[in-house]
Each structure stands twice: as structure tokens, then as C-alpha cells.
C-alpha positions in Angstrom: -7.7 13.4 7.6 -4.7 11.9 9.4 -2.3 9.2 8.0 -3.9 6.9 10.6 -7.4 7.6 9.4 -6.5 6.9 5.9 -5.1 3.6 6.9 -8.1 2.7 9.0 -10.6 3.4 6.2 -8.6 1.4 3.7 -8.5 -1.7 5.9 -12.3 -1.3 6.5 -12.8 -1.1 2.8 -10.7 -4.1 2.4 -13.4 -6.1 4.3 -15.8 -5.1 1.4 -13.4 -6.9 -1.1 -12.9 -9.9 1.2 -16.9 -10.4 1.0 -17.5 -9.6 -2.7 -14.8 -11.8 -3.9 -12.9 -13.8 -1.2 -16.2 -15.3 0.4 -18.8 -14.8 -2.5 -16.7 -16.1 -5.4 -13.5 -17.7 -4.4 -14.9 -20.0 -1.5 -16.6 -21.9 -4.4 -13.6 -23.7 -5.5 -13.4 -25.4 -2.1 -17.0 -26.5 -2.2 -17.1 -27.3 -5.8 -15.8 -31.0 -5.1 -18.2 -31.8 -2.5 -21.2 -30.3 -4.2 -20.2 -32.0 -7.6 -20.0 -35.3 -6.0 -23.4 -34.8 -3.9 -25.3 -33.5 -6.8 -23.8 -35.4 -9.7 -22.6 -32.4 -11.7 -20.2 -32.7 -14.7 -17.4 -30.1 -14.8 -19.5 -28.1 -17.2 -22.2 -27.6 -14.8 -20.0 -26.9 -12.0 -18.3 -24.2 -14.2 -21.8 -22.9 -15.3 -22.4 -22.1 -11.7 -19.5 -19.7 -11.7 -20.6 -18.5 -15.0 -24.0 -17.6 -13.4 -22.2 -15.8 -10.6 -20.2 -13.8 -13.2 -23.3 -12.9 -15.3 -24.8 -11.5 -12.1 -21.7 -9.6 -11.6 -22.0 -8.1 -15.0 -25.6 -7.2 -14.2 -24.7 -5.5 -11.0 -22.0 -3.5 -12.7 -24.1 -2.4 -15.5 -26.5 -1.1 -12.8 -24.0 0.5 -10.8 -23.5 4.0 -12.5 -27.3 4.7 -11.5 -27.1 3.3 -8.1 -23.9 5.4 -7.3 -25.5 8.4 -8.9 -28.7 8.0 -6.6 -27.3 6.5 -3.2 -23.7 7.2 -3.4 -20.8 4.6 -3.1 -20.8 3.7 0.7 -24.5 3.0 0.7 -24.2 0.8 -2.4 -21.1 -1.0 -0.9 -22.9 -1.9 2.3 -26.2 -2.8 0.7 -24.2 -5.1 -1.5 -22.4 -6.6 1.5 -25.8 -7.2 3.3 -27.3 -8.8 0.3 -24.3 -11.0 -0.3 -24.3 -12.3 3.2 -28.0 -13.3 3.0 -27.6 -14.8 -0.3 -24.6 -17.0 0.8 -26.5 -18.2 3.7 -29.5 -19.2 1.3 -27.1 -21.4 -0.6 -27.1 -23.7 2.5 -30.9 -24.1 2.3 -31.3 -25.5 -1.3 -30.3 -28.2 -3.4 -31.8 -27.8 -6.8 -29.4 -26.7 -9.8 -32.0 -23.9 -10.6 -32.1 -22.5 -7.2 -28.5 -22.5 -6.8 -27.8 -20.9 -10.1 -30.4 -18.0 -9.1 -28.5 -17.7 -5.8 -25.1 -17.6 -7.6 -26.5 -14.9 -10.1 -27.9 -12.9 -7.3 -24.5 -13.1 -5.2 -22.7 -12.0 -8.3 -24.9 -8.9 -8.8 -24.7 -8.1 -4.9 -21.0 -8.4 -4.8 -20.5 -6.1 -7.8 -22.3 -3.5 -5.9 -19.8 -3.7 -3.1 -16.8 -4.3 -5.2 -17.2 -1.5 -7.7 -18.4 1.0 -5.0 -15.5 0.0 -2.7 -13.1 0.5 -5.6 -14.5 4.0 -6.2 -14.1 4.7 -2.5 -10.6 3.4 -2.5 -9.7 5.7 -5.6 -11.0 8.7 -3.7 -9.3 7.7 -0.5 -6.0 7.3 -2.4 -6.3 11.0 -3.7 -6.9 12.0 -0.1 -3.9 10.1 1.1 -1.8 12.2 -1.7 -3.1 15.3 -0.1 -2.4 14.2 3.6 1.1 13.2 2.4 1.7 16.6 1.0 0.2 18.5 4.0 2.1 16.4 6.7 4.1 18.4 9.0 4.9 16.1 11.7 7.1 13.6 9.5 4.5 10.9 9.6 3.8 9.2 6.2 0.6 8.5 4.9 -0.1 5.5 2.8 0.6 6.2 -0.9 -2.4 6.1 -3.5 -1.1 2.8 -4.7 -0.9 1.1 -1.3 -4.5 2.3 -0.5 -5.7 0.5 -3.8 -3.4 -2.6 -3.0 -4.8 -2.7 0.5 -8.4 -2.6 -0.8 -8.0 -5.3 -3.5 -5.7 -7.3 -1.2 -8.6 -7.6 1.1 -9.7 -10.4 -0.9 -6.7 -12.4 0.3 -8.3 -12.2 3.9 -11.6 -13.7 2.6 -9.6 -16.4 0.7 -7.8 -17.3 3.9 -10.9 -17.3 6.0 -12.7 -19.5 3.5 -9.7 -21.8 3.4 -10.2 -22.5 7.3 -13.8 -22.1 7.5 -15.2 -24.3 4.6 -13.3 -27.4 5.7 -14.4 -26.9 9.3 -18.1 -26.8 8.4 -18.2 -29.6 5.7 -20.3 -32.4 7.0 -18.0 -35.2 5.4 -20.1 -38.2 4.2 -23.6 -36.6 5.2 -26.0 -35.8 2.4 -25.8 -32.2 1.5 -22.9 -31.9 3.9 -21.7 -28.7 2.1 -24.7 -26.7 3.2 -23.4 -25.7 6.6 -20.2 -24.2 5.0 -22.5 -21.8 3.0 -24.4 -20.8 6.0 -21.1 -20.2 7.8 -19.6 -18.0 5.0 -23.0 -15.9 5.2 -22.4 -15.3 8.7 -18.9 -14.2 8.4 -19.9 -12.0 5.4 -22.5 -10.3 7.6 -19.9 -9.6 10.4 -17.3 -8.3 8.0 -19.9 -5.8 6.4 -20.8 -4.7 9.8 -17.0 -4.0 10.5 -16.8 -2.1 7.2 -19.8 0.0 8.1 -18.0 0.9 11.5 -14.8 2.0 9.8 -15.9 4.2 7.0 -17.4 7.6 7.1 -20.9 8.5 5.8 -20.9 9.7 2.0 -20.5 13.4 1.7 -23.4 15.6 0.5 -22.2 15.5 -3.0 -21.5 11.8 -3.0 -24.9 10.8 -4.3 -25.3 13.7 -6.7 -25.6 13.1 -10.5 -22.0 12.9 -11.7 -20.5 15.7 -14.0 -20.5 15.0 -17.5 -17.1 13.5 -18.4 -16.1 11.9 -21.5 -14.1 8.7 -21.3 -11.6 8.1 -24.1 -12.5 4.5 -24.7 -10.6 4.3 -27.9 -7.3 5.2 -26.2 -8.0 2.7 -23.3 -9.1 -0.1 -25.9 -5.9 -2.4 -25.5 -5.9 -2.2 -21.9 -9.8 -3.2 -21.8 -8.8 -6.0 -24.2 -6.1 -7.4 -22.1 -8.4 -7.1 -19.1 -11.1 -9.2 -20.9 -8.4 -11.9 -21.3 -7.6 -11.6 -17.7 -11.4 -12.2 -16.9 -11.3 -15.1 -19.2 -8.3 -16.8 -17.9 -8.0 -16.1 -14.1 -11.4 -17.4 -13.3 -10.6 -21.0 -14.6 -7.8 -21.3 -12.3 -9.7 -19.9 -9.4 -12.8 -22.2 -10.2 -11.0 -25.5 -10.7 -7.3 -25.4 -9.2 -8.6 -27.3 -6.1 -10.3 -29.8 -8.0 -7.3 -30.4 -10.1 -5.2 -30.7 -7.0 -7.7 -33.3 -5.7 -7.2 -35.2 -9.1 -3.5 -35.1 -8.4 -4.3 -36.8 -5.1 -2.9 -33.8 -2.9 -4.4 -34.5 0.6 -7.1 -32.1 2.2 -4.5 -30.4 4.8 -2.2 -29.9 1.9 -4.9 -28.2 -0.2 -6.0 -26.0 2.8 -2.4 -25.0 3.1 -2.1 -24.2 -0.7 -5.4 -22.0 -0.4 -4.0 -20.2 2.7 -0.8 -19.5 0.9 -2.7 -18.2 -2.2 -4.7 -16.0 0.1 -1.5 -14.7 1.9 0.1 -14.0 -1.5 -3.1 -11.8 -2.2 -2.7 -9.8 1.1 1.1 -9.5 0.2 0.4 -8.1 -3.2 -0.7 -4.8 -1.4 3.0 -4.1 -0.7 4.5 -6.0 -3.8 3.0 -4.0 -6.4 2.2 -0.5 -4.9 5.0 1.1 -6.4 4.5 -0.2 -9.9 0.9 1.1 -9.7 2.0 4.3 -8.6 4.8 5.0 -11.0 3.4 3.7 -14.4 0.5 5.4 -16.2 -0.1 3.1 -19.0 -0.7 -0.6 -19.5 2.7 -1.9 -18.5 1.5 -3.2 -15.0 -1.4 -5.0 -16.6 0.8 -6.6 -19.1 3.5 -7.7 -16.7 1.0 -9.2 -14.2 -1.0 -11.2 -16.8 2.3 -12.7 -18.0 3.0 -13.7 -14.5 -0.4 -15.2 -14.0 0.1 -17.3 -17.1 3.3 -18.8 -15.7 1.5 -19.5 -12.3 -1.4 -21.1 -14.3 0.7 -23.5 -16.3 2.9 -24.6 -13.4 0.6 -27.3 -11.8 -0.3 -28.5 -15.3 3.2 -29.1 -16.2 4.4 -30.7 -12.7 2.7 -32.3 -9.6 6.0 -31.5 -7.5 5.1 -29.5 -4.3 7.6 -26.8 -5.3 5.6 -26.2 -8.6 2.0 -26.5 -6.8 2.8 -24.2 -3.9 4.9 -21.9 -6.1 1.7 -21.6 -8.4 -0.5 -20.6 -5.6 1.9 -18.2 -4.1 2.6 -16.5 -7.3 -1.0 -16.5 -8.5 -2.2 -15.1 -5.3 0.6 -12.4 -5.2 -0.5 -11.2 -8.6 -4.1 -11.7 -9.7 -6.1 -9.0 -7.6 -3.1 -6.5 -8.6 -4.3 -6.9 -12.1 -7.7 -5.5 -10.8 -5.9 -2.8 -9.0 -4.0 -1.9 -12.0 -7.0 -1.0 -14.0 -8.2 1.3 -11.2 -4.8 2.8 -11.0 -5.0 3.4 -14.9 -8.2 5.0 -14.6 -7.0 7.3 -11.7 -3.9 8.3 -13.7 -5.6 9.0 -16.9 -9.1 10.3 -16.4 -10.5 13.3 -14.5 -12.1 12.4 -11.1 -15.7 13.2 -12.5 -15.0 10.3 -15.0 -13.8 7.8 -12.4 -17.2 6.1 -11.9 -17.8 5.6 -15.5 -14.1 4.4 -16.1 -14.0 1.9 -13.2 -17.5 0.6 -14.1 -16.4 0.2 -17.7 -13.3 -2.0 -16.8 -15.6 -4.0 -14.4 -18.1 -4.8 -17.2 -15.2 -6.1 -19.6 -13.8 -8.0 -16.6 -17.2 -9.7 -15.9 -17.8 -10.4 -19.5 -14.6 -12.3 -19.7 -15.7 -14.4 -16.5 -18.9 -15.2 -17.9 -17.4 -17.3 -20.6 -14.4 -18.6 -18.7 -15.6 -21.2 -16.2 -18.1 -22.9 -18.6 -15.4 -23.0 -21.4 -12.8 -24.5 -19.0 -15.4 -27.0 -17.7 -16.4 -28.0 -21.1 -12.8 -28.7 -22.1 -12.3 -30.5 -18.8 -15.0 -32.9 -19.5 -13.4 -34.0 -22.7 -9.8 -35.6 -23.3 -7.0 -34.2 -21.2 -9.4 -33.2 -18.4 -8.7 -30.3 -16.1 -5.1 -30.0 -17.2 -6.0 -29.0 -20.6 -8.7 -26.7 -19.3 -6.1 -24.8 -17.3 -3.8 -24.8 -19.9 -6.2 -22.8 -22.0 -6.5 -20.3 -19.1 -2.6 -19.9 -19.3 -2.8 -19.2 -23.0 -5.6 -16.6 -22.5 -3.7 -14.9 -19.7 -0.6 -14.7 -22.0 -2.7 -13.3 -24.8 -4.0 -10.7 -22.3 -0.3 -9.8 -21.5 0.5 -9.1 -25.2 -2.7 -7.1 -25.8 -2.0 -4.7 -22.8 1.2 -3.8 -24.3 -0.5 -2.3 -27.1 
């Protein structure tokens, strides 16, 4: 494999992250306001929809070891992308809370298949990049393993940027259920990205779908990293669910909100390069601790101040950090476990992450419905992220 082939495959895999998180999950923040106004939701109900999405993600993550063993990671990633595209489009055809909750649940399960399998493929590609680097005789430099992981997770930023432009363009302002065309457009773009991912990645090798070798994962040794990652899941999802609603409450204009979300997405893309060296050098929980701490600062900034510098600084910092937290756990697994244990290790961290996400949106929404509103809810998110930083140090 050449350095160019490594880069092309990493970029193709990044489209899977764009679908699984950028389109399927984080576009919801832009649609929450119109849907809440049209359907008469409380903040608790609005948060519960993302709790349903996270519950589906947990279900998908729990099923992934069996799916990876039977079908291989590429097949799982592509099947998840196709299912996600279909489910997003179906969001635009229903209006009942029960149907929307079922679709959020299904989209979460499908996106977990794409994200977990894509993370495994990115970890393996990172190892191939190391071998390409070592064997290079022409002076050309292959991407480092840390950069490959960063590019994969940074692909979520592309999905966020696309959502920031796509959702406002397809919102039928003032019309009943005017949010539905935006969901259908998201489904169409998810289908296109999945097709491009299929074209840019090679078929699984003959051993990819074979039952994995028996490998013991030292969960006790990983306990503090897992605890810190659970707090990340609890804390970050509150920000990503409700930050746009908070900015609307603070009377930020729609154009400014689009700019904020684009800036956040560009920060995610830039994170591929910002933190690649950190993920490559450190083998323990130090990156997870540092990144959780930075997220706590980013989350509390718009709570403390409505000044544009605080608001846009929050979006840029949050975007530049939050997906690198996910990448840091994949790097932790790759550094500390044998390749045979990578699927179990990545799935284990994904399950902890998903468990945190299940509680986070509903908890923040419940607090936001009481005194203090969304500002107090996001303040809780900042506290949870700071706690995650402290736990990861252990």
C-alpha cells in the first residue's frame, strides 16, 4: 500500500463518521427548535429524542462484536450507512412522538454500526500506515497512525458543516411541519456519502469476517479511562443537543447561528491535525483528561457570557476537541491491546460512551425546564466534563 492509498482510504472512512455522527446525530441541534415549536415539546421531550438516539447507539454497539465477526467491518460500516440514510429520510414523513422516537432509536443503532466498524478500519489502517512509513524508500511520508485516526473522527466535522448549510436551506419556515424536508435532504446526502465511502475502501480480506482470536481485555487497568469517557458521554451530548437552542434564547440571529455551527464543524476537521501528535505520543489517559478539561471550558463559556468572542470561541474550541476525545480512546486501545483485542476494546469504550449519552440529553432537558433554563443545564454538562478530566488522570 502506498502513502497516497492510505490517505485516500482514511478520507473515505471519514465520510462514514460524517454520516454516523455529523448527519444522524448532530444535525438534530439545528432541527430541535423548529420541531419543538411545531410539535409543542418541552425541553425534556426534545432531550428524550436524543436519549432515544443514544439508546439505539448502545444497542448497535452491543450487537457489533457479533456483526464484525460474521460480516467483517467494511460490510457493517456500509450497511449501517445505508440504513442510516433511509431512517433519516423517514424522519421527514412522520409527526408523532412515538414514530420519531422509534426512528431516532433506529438511526442510533445504524450509526453505531458505521461508527464502530469505521473506527476499527481506521485503527487497522493506522497500523498499515506505520508499515508504509517504515518501508518508504522514495522519501514520501505516509500519514501517521494518529493522523489517520484524527482524519476518521474529524470526518464528523464535514457532516456538521454540511448540516449547517443544508438544514436552513430546506426548512420551510412558517409552514406546518416545515422541518420535514430538511430530514429528507439529510437522508439523501447520507446516501451519497455512503456510496463514496464504498468506492474509496477496499473489500474486507478473507480473514476480516472470521471469528476473532481469543484475547483478554484488561478492563480493570482501563477502569479510570472508561469512567472518564462515560463522563464525556454525559457532558458533551448536552452541549451538542442544546447549544443552538441556548443561542436562540440569547437572540443570536439565524445567520450567526449558521456561522457558529460551521465554525464548530471546521474545528472538528482541524482537530485531525491539532491532536495527532498527542494521540501518537501518549499511551495512557492523559489525552483524554486534557481534552475533557478543554471541553469543560468550552461548554461553560456561553453560559457565562453572551459576548460574540465567548460564543464563537466556545464553538471553535468545542469543535476542535470533542471528537478527538473519541479518537483518544481508539488510540488508547491501539497502544495498549494486541490487535486481536481491538474489536472488543473499541466496542467496550463505545458502550460506555453510549451509556453516558443515554442519560445526558434527558437530564439536561429536565434541568432546562426548571429555574435557570438551558444555562443551568449546560452548566451541569461542564461539571460532568471536568469530572471526566479528573477521573481520566487516575
